[in-house]
N, C-alpha and C positions, 0 to 999 in steps of 0.2 A: 605772719602765715606762716607754718610746715608744709613743706614737701608732703605730710603723712596727715593733716589733715585740713579738710576749708576752710577751718575756721580759725582768726589771729587768737594768739595765745589770752589776750584780753578778755572776749568773747569764750575760751576754755574756762578759765578762770569762774567769769562773770554765770555761766548757765552750768558747772557740774557742782553744785551742791543740790538745786535743779533734778539734775539725771540723777544723782542718787540715789537719792528722792522715793524716783520713778521705777528705777533701776530695783530698789528694793521690795516695790508695791505689788509685785513678783513674787516674791520669796525670802528667807534671806539669806546671805551670801558674804562670804571673806572677801578681802581688800582685793587680790590677786584675781578673782572671778569676779568685780563691779567693774574692773579695771578693765577684762579681758573684753567683759559683755559690750562696756561699750565704745571699747576701739573697733571689735567687730562689726559694730551695728554704721562704724563711720566719722566716731566723737575724733580718734587721731589717737595718739600713745598719751599716757597719764606714767606721770611720771613718779613714784612711792614720795617726790617731797612734795607734790601737789594734794597727793591722793589723801593722804594720811592724815596731817592736817586741819582739811578738809571735812571727813569721818569722824574726828575728835570734834571741830567745832558741832558735827550735827549732833552727832551723841551728849557734848557739855549743854546745848539749847534744851538734849529732851527729846529729839527729834527723831530717835534711832536708841537701839538699846539694842548692847553686845552681850555676850557669853563666850567662854574659853572653850573648845569645842578639842578632844584628847583628838593628837595626830597618830597617823596608823603606819608607823615605822620611824617617824619624823616628831619632831615639834607641835607641841598646838600648834591652834591658830583661834583668833579671834572671828568671829561671827557677828556677824552686823542684822538687826531686824527694824523693819519702822514698826513707829509705838502707835499709840493713837494720833498722840496728839501730830506724829510726822505725817499721817495719814491726811488730815487736814491742811498744815501745810502746805503740803504737794499738791490738791484742788484750789486753795491759792493760787498757789507758784502755775499754774498750768493756767488759772481763769486770766493772769495778769498776762503770761507768755501769750492768753489768747487776741488778749489787748494791744498789744505791742503789735504782734503779728498784724493785723488791722488796718491800726494808723499806718504801720510800714507800707501794707499792700495800697491804702488810701489816699495819700499824701501827696499831694504835687498833682493832682489828676485833673 
């Protein structure tokens, strides 16, 4: 666990794909904006070496679609958007996460 995040690194790696899908469910974004939003919400800093491979896997799986946006006075950037199958996958992740959270809350009582 880092001082910047309440979650151990293994949890961050496991939760990142689901959280990226959730972020993209509100609209398209580029990688830096996704990282910044998650950090602002308390997830902790995400290194590019972690973020971009996760986004590439989501793209390769067909869960996100990408396009290049022209830069304003700078280089262009890749923009990510949730695909229809990405929305379905997110709903599945949310349901499974809810079941897991319920299991953690009720086990051992």
